[in-house]
C-alpha positions in Angstrom: -16.2 2.4 9.0 -16.4 2.8 12.8 -19.6 4.9 12.5 -21.2 2.1 10.4 -19.9 -0.6 12.7 -21.4 0.8 15.9 -24.7 1.7 14.1 -24.9 -1.9 12.9 -24.2 -3.3 16.3 -26.3 -1.4 18.8 -25.3 -1.9 22.4 -21.9 -3.3 21.6 -20.3 -0.1 23.1 -21.6 -1.1 26.5 -19.7 -4.4 26.6 -16.4 -5.0 28.2 -13.3 -3.8 26.4 -12.1 -7.3 25.7 -15.4 -8.3 24.1 -15.7 -5.0 22.1 -12.1 -5.4 20.9 -12.7 -9.1 19.9 -15.9 -8.3 18.0 -14.4 -5.3 16.2 -11.3 -7.1 15.1 -13.4 -10.1 13.9 -15.3 -7.9 11.5 -12.3 -7.9 9.2 -11.8 -4.2 8.5 -8.0 -4.0 9.0 -5.7 -6.6 7.5 -3.2 -5.8 10.3 -5.5 -7.5 12.8 -5.0 -10.8 10.9 -1.5 -10.9 12.3 -2.7 -11.1 15.9 -3.9 -14.8 15.8 -0.9 -15.7 13.8 1.5 -14.4 16.4 -0.5 -16.2 19.1 -0.2 -19.5 17.2 3.6 -19.0 17.4 3.3 -18.7 21.2 3.5 -14.9 21.6 1.2 -12.6 23.5 -0.4 -10.3 20.9 -3.0 -7.6 21.1 -4.4 -5.0 18.6 -5.4 -1.5 19.7 -7.9 0.4 17.6 -7.1 3.8 18.9 -10.1 5.7 17.3 -12.7 3.1 18.4 -13.9 5.5 21.1 -16.5 3.3 22.9 -14.0 0.5 23.3 -11.1 2.8 24.3 -13.2 4.7 26.9 -14.3 1.3 28.3 -10.7 0.2 28.6 -9.9 3.5 30.4 -12.8 3.0 32.9 -11.8 -0.6 33.5 -8.2 0.4 34.3 -9.1 3.4 36.4 -7.6 5.9 33.9 -8.8 9.5 34.2 -9.9 10.6 30.7 -9.3 14.3 30.6 -7.7 16.2 27.6 -8.2 19.4 25.8 -9.2 17.7 22.5 -10.2 14.3 21.1 -6.8 13.5 19.5 -5.0 14.2 22.8 -7.4 12.0 24.7 -7.1 9.2 22.2 -3.3 9.4 22.3 -3.3 9.4 26.1 -5.3 6.2 26.3 -3.2 4.4 23.7 0.0 5.5 25.5 -1.3 4.0 28.7 -2.2 0.8 26.9 1.3 0.5 25.5 2.8 1.3 28.9 0.8 -1.5 30.6 1.4 -4.1 27.8 5.1 -3.2 27.2 5.4 -5.0 23.9 8.6 -6.5 22.6 7.5 -5.2 19.1 5.1 -2.3 18.6 3.6 -2.2 15.1 2.1 1.1 13.9 -0.5 0.4 11.3 -0.4 3.6 9.3 -1.7 6.2 11.7 0.5 9.3 11.5 -0.6 10.7 14.8 1.5 8.1 16.6 4.7 9.2 15.1 7.0 12.1 16.2 6.2 13.3 19.7 3.9 10.4 20.6 6.5 7.8 19.6 9.2 9.6 21.7 6.8 9.5 24.7 6.3 5.7 24.5 9.7 4.6 23.2 10.8 3.5 26.7 7.8 1.2 27.0 8.6 -1.1 24.0 11.3 -3.0 22.3 11.5 -2.7 18.5 9.1 -0.3 16.7 7.9 -1.2 13.2 6.0 1.3 11.1 3.8 0.8 7.9 3.5 3.2 5.0 2.0 2.5 1.6 1.0 6.0 0.5 2.8 9.1 -0.8 4.0 11.7 1.7 6.1 9.4 3.9 9.2 11.5 3.4 7.5 14.4 5.3 6.8 12.4 8.4 8.9 12.2 11.6 10.1 8.6 11.8 12.5 9.1 14.7 12.2 6.2 17.2 11.0 3.8 14.5 13.4 0.9 13.9 12.0 -0.3 10.5 9.3 0.9 8.1 7.5 -1.8 6.1 5.7 -1.1 2.8 3.9 -3.0 0.1 5.7 -0.8 -2.6 9.3 -1.2 -3.4 9.7 2.5 -4.4 8.7 3.5 -0.9 11.2 1.0 0.5 13.9 2.7 -1.6 12.8 6.1 -0.5 13.0 5.2 3.2 16.4 3.7 2.8 17.7 6.9 1.2 16.3 8.7 4.3 18.6 6.5 6.4 15.8 4.3 7.7 15.7 0.5 7.7 12.9 -0.6 5.4 11.6 -3.8 4.0 8.9 -4.8 1.5 5.9 -6.8 2.8 2.6 -7.4 1.0 -0.8 -7.2 2.8 -2.7 -10.4 3.5 -6.1 -11.8 4.1 -7.2 -14.4 6.6 -8.2 -17.8 5.2 -10.8 -18.6 7.9 -12.4 -15.2 7.5 -12.5 -15.6 3.7 -14.2 -19.0 4.1 -16.9 -17.5 6.4 -17.8 -14.8 3.8 -17.6 -16.9 0.6 -20.5 -17.8 -1.6 -21.0 -20.6 -4.1 -19.8 -19.8 -7.6 -23.3 -20.2 -9.0 -24.7 -17.6 -6.6 -22.5 -14.7 -7.9 -25.3 -12.4 -8.9 -23.2 -9.2 -9.4 -21.4 -9.0 -12.7 -19.0 -6.1 -12.2 -18.2 -4.1 -9.1 -15.8 -1.3 -8.2 -15.2 -0.2 -4.6 -12.7 2.4 -3.3 -12.0 6.1 -3.1 -12.6 8.5 -5.9 -11.0 11.9 -6.0 -10.3 14.7 -8.6 -6.9 15.2 -6.7 -5.3 11.8 -6.2 -7.6 9.4 -8.1 -8.3 11.1 -11.3 -7.1 8.0 -13.2 -9.9 6.0 -11.6 -12.4 8.6 -12.6 -11.1 8.6 -16.2 -11.4 4.8 -16.2 -14.9 4.6 -14.8 -16.2 7.6 -16.9 -15.5 5.5 -20.0 -16.1 1.9 -18.8 -19.5 2.7 -17.3 -20.8 3.9 -20.6 -20.4 0.4 -22.1 -20.5 -1.9 -19.1 -22.9 -2.0 -16.1 -20.8 -1.6 -13.0 -21.9 -1.3 -9.3 -19.8 1.4 -7.6 -19.4 1.4 -3.9 -18.2 4.8 -2.8 -19.5 7.6 -0.7 -18.9 10.1 -3.5 -16.2 12.0 -5.4 -13.8 14.1 -3.4 -13.7 17.4 -5.3 -11.3 20.3 -5.1 -13.1 22.8 -3.0 -11.4 26.0 -4.1 -9.5 27.1 -7.1 -5.8 26.3 -7.3 -3.2 27.8 -9.5 -3.3 27.0 -12.4 -7.1 27.5 -12.5 -7.3 24.9 -15.3 -6.8 22.0 -12.8 -9.8 23.2 -10.8 -12.0 23.7 -13.8 -11.0 20.3 -15.2 -13.3 18.7 -12.6 -16.3 19.8 -14.6 -15.5 17.0 -17.1 -16.6 14.4 -14.4 -20.0 15.9 -13.7 -21.8 14.0 -16.5 -20.3 10.7 -15.2 -21.4 11.6 -11.6 -24.9 12.7 -12.7 -25.6 9.5 -14.6 -24.0 7.1 -12.1 -25.6 5.6 -9.0 -23.1 5.4 -6.2 -23.9 2.9 -3.4 -22.6 3.6 0.1 -19.0 2.6 0.8 -18.8 -0.8 2.6 -16.2 -2.2 4.8 -15.1 -5.3 6.7 -17.4 -8.4 6.7 -20.0 -6.6 4.6 -17.4 -5.8 1.9 -16.0 -9.3 1.8 -19.5 -10.7 1.3 -20.1 -8.3 -1.5 -16.9 -9.5 -3.2 -18.1 -13.1 -2.6 -21.1 -12.4 -4.8 -19.2 -10.5 -7.5 -18.1 -12.1 -10.8 -15.6 -9.4 -11.7 -13.9 -6.7 -9.6 -12.4 -3.7 -11.5 -9.3 -2.2 -10.0 -7.2 0.8 -10.7 -4.2 1.8 -8.5 -3.8 5.3 -7.2 -0.7 7.4 -7.5 2.1 6.1 -5.4 4.9 8.2 -6.8 5.7 5.4 -9.3 3.2 3.1 -11.1 3.5 -0.1 -9.0 0.9 -2.7 -8.1 0.3 -3.7 -4.5 -3.0 -2.2 -3.2 -5.1 -4.2 -0.8 -7.9 -4.6 -3.4 -5.6 -7.1 -5.2 -5.7 -9.4 -2.3 -9.2 -8.9 -1.1 -10.8 -9.5 -4.5 -8.7 -12.5 -5.5 -9.1 -14.1 -2.0 -12.9 -14.0 -2.4 -12.7 -15.7 -5.8 -13.7 -12.8 -8.0 -12.0 -12.2 -11.3 -9.7 -9.2 -10.8 -9.4 -7.0 -13.8 -6.6 -4.6 -12.9 -4.2 -2.1 -14.6 -1.1 -3.6 -16.1 1.9 -2.4 -14.0 5.5 -3.5 -14.3 5.7 -5.4 -11.0 2.3 -7.1 -11.1 3.9 -10.4 -12.3 5.9 -10.5 -9.1 2.6 -10.9 -7.2 0.2 -12.7 -9.6 0.5 -14.4 -12.9 -1.3 -12.2 -15.4 -3.6 -14.0 -17.7 -3.9 -16.9 -15.2 -4.6 -15.5 -11.8 -5.6 -12.0 -12.7 -6.6 -10.1 -15.9 -4.8 -6.9 -16.9 -5.7 -3.9 -19.1 -3.7 -1.0 -20.5 -6.6 1.3 -21.4 -10.3 1.7 -20.7 -11.1 0.3 -24.1 -9.1 -2.9 -23.3 -10.8 -3.1 -19.9 -14.2 -3.0 -21.6 -13.2 -5.7 -24.1 -11.9 -8.0 -21.4 -14.8 -7.5 -19.1 -17.2 -8.3 -21.9 -15.2 -11.3 -23.0 -15.0 -13.0 -19.6 -18.7 -12.3 -18.8 -19.4 -14.2 -22.1 -17.0 -17.0 -21.2 -17.6 -17.7 -17.4 -15.8 -21.0 -17.6 -12.6 -19.2 -18.3 
């Protein structure tokens, strides 16, 4: 995303840190950033640091007379973020999912902040060093339960979208020119279920796929059958046209021109709904066709606010039905 952003906005890296940061956050890539203006409305000072936005971070270091020397990029990045935290001294430090800021880094900044809140909505959280983190938030209740069994305080919180940003990117209903779209990661390791879905659905329904490509297993694993099973996806890949992955404002505008957005959750250790696509697609007024999971009714009303399917065949039937009945 950052590579795309700086290519689309030539010269932005030469602006002041404050201006770079404002423009980057206003592009709508990270839902965490939507919290900043909400905290400000409540009377709090709030800032968002994008630690891997190198041009902005290096500009901040120059403006604050910070010497930028380190043996590698990750260390340099961490050193700048550490200094930003030290200067701001937040009452609450929110970690938006970047693992490199846990463990040793967290221990190095713990004296500069009050409460520390982490975010995790993917598998593998049990292997991370959460020492120094006061509470871990997640969109998935199974992760909340996991963190609690680890002795951590944890609460469930769903992602959000920003109403003003959504309004900026919206299109009139009659201008929705794209019938069915899918956007997201595809992998033969963690997203095989998405590949299985698209392999069947795209044979019957025209679907625009926004994805940089399939992540393949690069070397055989034991058992060898798992590695060879990837070959079954080659016909799908060869007959499908993938469009480049899109993010931020560009992605929201694409959703604003889509009639139907197809969604399939990845593996989260337990089949639970809650990925960010649920909120992005529905916020932009597209009809979300998503996999039927046990907790979905706690978020949306199936059949009224979203449409669900239990198999690729059912997804095809419902997509065809709603394309033929746009008023519904």
